[in-house]
N, C-alpha and C positions, 0 to 999 in steps of 0.2 A: 494429664490435665484435659478436661472436655473443651473442646473449642465450639464456640456458637457459631451457626451459621451467617456468613457475610451475603446479604442480598446482592445479587448482580446488577439487576435491574431496579432502578428506583421507582416504584409504583406503590401507592399513588404518589403523583408527583408534586408534592407540597412541600413547603419547608419544615413543618413539623415532622413528616416520613424521613426526609434527610437528615434532620438532626437526630432523630431516633438512631437511624444507621451509624451517624457520626458517634453518638454515645456508646453504641454496642462496639465498635471499632476500639475506642479508646478502652474499654472494659478488657478487651482481648489484647491490647497492645502488646503484653509480654509475650505473647504467644506468636506474634506477627513479626518480630524482630528478626532481622538476617541470622541465619544460623550457619551461613558459609557454603561452600559449593557441594554439591551432590552429584551422584553418579548420574551421567547423562541418560534421559530415557528416550528410546528411539522407536518409533512405529514400524509397522512391517515392510513399509515402503522405503525406509531409510531417511524418513523427515523426522526431525526432532518434534516431540510431543508437546503441546501447549503445557505452560504450568499450571499447578493447581490454582483454585480460587483463593485458598488461603496461602499467602505468600511466603515462598521458601525460595532463596536465591538459588539456581540451577547452573549458575555460570561457572565454569573451571576457573582455576587460580589463573590461569592465562589470561582469560577473558575478563576476569575481575581487574587485572592489571591494565588491560587494554581499554576497559570502560574509564578506568581512573584517569588514563594519560589522555584518551581521544575526547571522551564526554564529561570530563570532572565529575564522574559518578564516586562517590567516596562511601563505601559500605558502611562505615561508621555514622554517615549522615544521612543515609538512605530513609530510614523512617521519619526523619525531621523533614526531608524533602518533600516526600510523598504527603505528609500530612500538612504540609505548607499549600500544597496546590489543592489538597481537599479543602481545606479551610477556604481558600479563595473562591472555589467554585460554590460551597454552600453560602458564603457571604454574598458575592456579586451575582450569583445566578442560580438562585434557590430553587427555582422550578424548572431547571434543565434536568430532563430525562438522561441520564447518563451514569454508566457504571462509576463506583467509586472505590472499588478495590485496588489493593497496592498494585498489582499485576498489569492491569489496565492503565493506571495513571502512569506508570513508569515507561510505557511506552512514549508518551508525550513529552516526559521529562529527558528522556534518553535522545529522542529525536531533536530536542532543542537544547542539548548538553546543560541541562540541569538549569536552565534560566526560566524562572517561574513565570513571568510575564508572557515568555513567548511560548512556553508550553500551555499555558492556558489559552492564548489565543489560536494556536493549533487545533486544541479541543474544541474550541467554539466553530472553527473553520470546518472541522471534521463533522460536526453535525449540521451545519449550515449547508453543506453541499448537497446534504439530502433534501433539503428544502428546495434548494435551487435547482437541482435536477432530478425531478419525481419519475421521470421515464427511465432513469437508470437504477433508482434505489426502491422504487415502489415494487414490493413483493420480492425483492431480491434474494434469490436462493440458487443453489446449484441446478436443482432439477430444471429451472426455468431457462436456463442456458446450455442444457445438454447438447443441444444441436451446434452450438459453437464448439463444444469440447469434442463432439464426435467428428466434426469437419477437420480437426487438427490445427484450428487456429492458434493455440497456445498449450504450453505444457512448462513443467518445472524440471530441468534436469536432475537426475536421482542424486548426484554427488555434488557437494559444494566445492568451489575452487581452493586454492591453497591457502587463501585469506579468511575460508570459512563462509564464503559469500554463495548464497544459493543462486542459480542463474535460470532467470525468467525467459523463456523462449518463444519469441512472437514470429507467427508467419502469415502477414496480410495476405501474400499471394494467394493463399488457400480460400479467400473471401470474395466473394463476387456480390455486386449490389443486387442482384435480383434473389439471392439465397435468403437474406433476412436483413433486417435494418442493421445499420453500422453501430448503433448505439447497444446492441446485443453483444458485441465485442468488448465493448467499455464494461458491461456489466460483469462479463467473464474474468477481465483483467482486476476489476476490484475485488472479486470475490477472492481470486488467487493473491492477491496482496494481503487481504484479511487473514487467511490462511499462513501466509508467509511469516507475518508479523508476530503471530502468537509467541513461537520460541525466543526465549531470551537472547540465544546466540544470533539470531538474525537482527533482533534491536540493536545489539552493539555492533555485529559486522557488516551490517546492510545487506544489498543485493546487488547483482548485476543483471542488466537486461541485455538480450542477444536478439537482434532483428534481421530477419532473413526476409530481403525483398525480392527474392526470385519470384517471378510471375505477377508481379505487380506492374499493372498498365494504367492507362489514364483513366479508365472507369472507377478503380480502386483510390487512384491519388486524389482525383478532383471530388471524391464524395464527402470526406470531412472537411467542412469549410473553417474559416478563421473561428468562427464563433465556438463551433465544437472543439476545435483544436485549443483555443484557449481555456475552456472549461477542464479539459483533461489535463493539461499542463498546471491549471491553477490547482486543481485536485491534488497532483502527485507532488508538488512543490510546496505547497501552503496548507492542503488539507488532508495529508494523510501521515502518519507519524511512521515513516519508513524512510531509510536511508540509501538512495539512489546511487552507488558509487561509480558505476560505469554504464554507457550506453553503446554497445557496439553493434553496427550496422555491417552487414555483408550482402553481397549479390544487388547491391542498389543499382539500378538503372539510371541513365542521364536523367530521367525524370525526377530523381531524388532532388535534384537542385530545387526544384519547384515545391516539392513536399516540404522541403528543410525551410523554405522561404514562408511557408504558412506557419511553421511551429516556432522558428527561431526569435521572432518579437516577442514571444511571451515566456522565453526562457531567462532564468537569471544568469549572470556571466558564469558563476562556477558551474552551473548545470550544463551550460552550452559547452563548456570546456571538457566535459567528460564524455561528449559525443565523439566516437572515433570510428571512421569511415575506412573499411578494409577492402571494398570492391570484391571480387574473386580470389584475392590474395589469401588462402588460408595460412599461409607461413606467418602473416601479419597478424591475423586472428590468434595464432598458437602462441605469440609472444605475450599476449595479455591473458588468454585463456588456455590452460595447457592442453594436449591432446588426451591426458588421462582422464579428464572429466567430459569431454565431448564425444558425442556419438560419431558414427562412421561418416554420416552425412557431412559432417563438417571437418572429416580428416582426423577424428578421433578414434579412440581404441576402446571406448566404453559401451560397445555393442551398438545395435541400430537404434534409431529413436524411436522410443516408445512413448506414445501420445496416451495409453489408456492408464499408466499407474496413477499419474496426477488427476485425471478424469475421476477414478475411483476415490482418491483420496478428498476431494471436493464432494462428490456424491455421498460420501459416507458421513460428511459433517452436515448434511441436509438439516437435520435438528437445530443445531446451534445457530445457524443462519437464519430459520425461521424465528427462533427467540429474538435473534439481534436486529433482523430488518423488517419482518412483517409484522411491525408494531405501529402505535401511534407515532405521529409527527413528535420527535424529541424536542422540537423548539417551540412547540404550542404554549403560548402565553410567555414566551421569553423575548425581551426587547434586546435587540443587539445593536452594536455601534453601526455609524453609518458607513464605517470604512471595512464592510465585509468584502470578501474577495470576488464575489460575484456582481457584476453591474446588471445584468439581466436585459430586459426589453431596451433599456436606455442605449445600449450599445449596438442595438440592431442595426440601424441605418448605415453606421460606419462599417460595421462588420460585412454588409452586402457589398458595399463599394470596394472594400478591401479584396472581397473574394473573387468578384469580377477582374480586378486587376491581376490576382494571383493565378487564376483560371487561364488568363492569356499566357502567363508564365509557364505554366504547365504544358499548353499545346506547343508552345515554342522550343522546350527542354524536349519533349517526345519527338 
């Protein structure tokens, strides 16, 4: 059977065009139904490849069962659930420039355990973050953050943990305020999350974050103030379809008490509970991340920490990020509710007062 092409980006951005895509999707519905798990496709670096535009479930039987138990995802209801979210977008936000294919919408459904309303709000937040923070999202592509990747600020470990979760490793001590603006680090993190969330395995398993604070001093710690911290946390918690299952902090200095004081007010209770501080105790780290997947630098047996593999993975995906992010504002002409997650200018005065108070805490801890 011949499959017609599903347009990934809805252009031009009118209700008529969206309706045509919706109609085309319905004509091919029999071709897009779940056909069961297939052999895992793995790239040369060991990272799972993104699913194809026309959706075919790539989850193993074990992950299908896990998704059913933890995310309320039922394969027999999957086409209905995706269509329900698509209908909500077409009806309530017909001018929203967004992908409507199954694979993309499933990211948001899985991140919100197939609650249609919460999945739609997450999708709106996802696009709203770009409008609220143009300095992060304008012309966002890997080549624009190559200097961050070359510095070794972040990488993704090549092997997942026993729960199938890939590990995002951040090393803020590698950055100095005179190197480049801190927002470039956020741009690199966001691109990494976008690449990580493509495989369905990550959508079900989630990810783990490992933050090595070795070398972090007062100059790095005091640079991202409360407003910046709030935006980052807001995006990670409410504006991006990824499940962060744990945040492991190692080699944190005394000053980390002040750093966490900046972040904690914006964390939801469940997320705050997922922060684990190990200090320099690698045995403590190994209780949650086994040495078999860790590099030698962290007491592991998986070779030296390789910063270049993930850098190549991102840079090789340059074209897909240009298509995704170097386009007109997806929210142009879209009216959003007043309860969006970013307050913007209104919170400025309060944020500055809070920052002055917290900066004094940083000096005290230091």
